[in-house]
NUTOR-75574 format. One record per residue (C-alpha): chain; x, y negated, z negated. Coordinates in steps of 0.1 Angstrom, whole numbers. Example, Ala and Ser with C-alpha at 12.3 -4.5 7.8 and 13.67 -1.06 7.14 Angstrom:
REM NUTOR-75574
ATOM   kette      xx      yy      zz
ATOM       A     123      45     -78
ATOM       A     137      11     -71
***
This chain:
REM NUTOR-75574
ATOM   kette      xx      yy      zz
ATOM       A    1174      67     893
ATOM       A    1157      81     862
ATOM       A    1168     116     852
ATOM       A    1155     137     824
ATOM       A    1170     171     814
ATOM       A    1167     199     790
ATOM       A    1197     220     780
ATOM       A    1196     253     762
ATOM       A    1218     284     760
ATOM       A    1213     318     745
ATOM       A    1233     311     713
ATOM       A    1221     275     711
ATOM       A    1254     261     701
ATOM       A    1283     250     723
ATOM       A    1270     252     759
ATOM       A    1237     234     750
ATOM       A    1256     203     737
ATOM       A    1284     205     763
ATOM       A    1259     205     791
ATOM       A    1241     176     775
ATOM       A    1273     156     774
ATOM       A    1283     165     810
ATOM       A    1249     153     823
ATOM       A    1249     121     803
ATOM       A    1285     112     813
ATOM       A    1280     117     850
ATOM       A    1247      98     850
ATOM       A    1262      69     831
ATOM       A    1291      67     856
ATOM       A    1265      63     883
ATOM       A    1244      38     864
ATOM       A    1214      61     861
ATOM       A    1189      61     833
ATOM       A    1191      95     816
ATOM       A    1176     113     786
ATOM       A    1186     149     776
ATOM       A    1165     171     753
ATOM       A    1185     199     736
ATOM       A    1170     231     725
ATOM       A    1197     246     704
ATOM       A    1204     262     670
ATOM       A    1191     230     654
ATOM       A    1158     233     671
ATOM       A    1145     206     696
ATOM       A    1164     174     695
ATOM       A    1158     142     715
ATOM       A    1124     156     726
ATOM       A    1111     144     760
ATOM       A    1077     128     759
ATOM       A    1053     137     788
ATOM       A    1054     100     799
ATOM       A    1092     102     803
ATOM       A    1089     134     823
ATOM       A    1062     118     845
ATOM       A    1083      87     851
ATOM       A    1115     106     860
ATOM       A    1127     109     896
ATOM       A    1144     143     888
ATOM       A    1143     169     861
ATOM       A    1174     190     854
ATOM       A    1168     223     835
ATOM       A    1202     234     825
ATOM       A    1189     265     806
ATOM       A    1201     300     801
ATOM       A    1170     311     782
ATOM       A    1132     303     781
ATOM       A    1124     270     765
ATOM       A    1096     255     745
ATOM       A    1073     231     764
ATOM       A    1082     243     799
ATOM       A    1047     235     811
ATOM       A    1056     198     808
ATOM       A    1076     202     841
ATOM       A    1050     220     862
ATOM       A    1040     189     882
ATOM       A    1076     179     890
ATOM       A    1083     216     899
ATOM       A    1053     215     924
ATOM       A    1068     183     939
ATOM       A    1102     200     943
ATOM       A    1119     176     919
ATOM       A    1133     202     894
ATOM       A    1168     215     895
ATOM       A    1174     248     876
ATOM       A    1210     254     868
ATOM       A    1230     274     843
ATOM       A    1244     253     815
ATOM       A    1279     266     823
ATOM       A    1277     253     858
ATOM       A    1267     219     847
ATOM       A    1297     218     823
ATOM       A    1321     229     851
ATOM       A    1305     209     879
ATOM       A    1285     179     867
ATOM       A    1293     159     898
ATOM       A    1278     185     921
ATOM       A    1247     188     899
ATOM       A    1240     151     900
ATOM       A    1249     150     938
ATOM       A    1222     177     942
ATOM       A    1197     155     923
ATOM       A    1204     126     946
ATOM       A    1196     146     977
ATOM       A    1161     155     964
***
């Protein structure tokens, strides 16, 4: 399974990067291909290309604020392949988040 994600929190510091780590660790445990873009206090890091989004099975938007480039995910949203979750929830419950991704 290929998963792409964006993490962003209101302050752009801790939760952005903690959510990134939680998603990456859980996907790696399961042997999934994963790339996580962060939109934090350092700006956009590890930016997702449109081709990567298009090739993904699931998009996880672990965001607590509006993000730059949200239109990249419209097609996946229309296909029902986008999970919107609070960054804090991903940090606390990464297993459940990836379980939800598997069910889509």
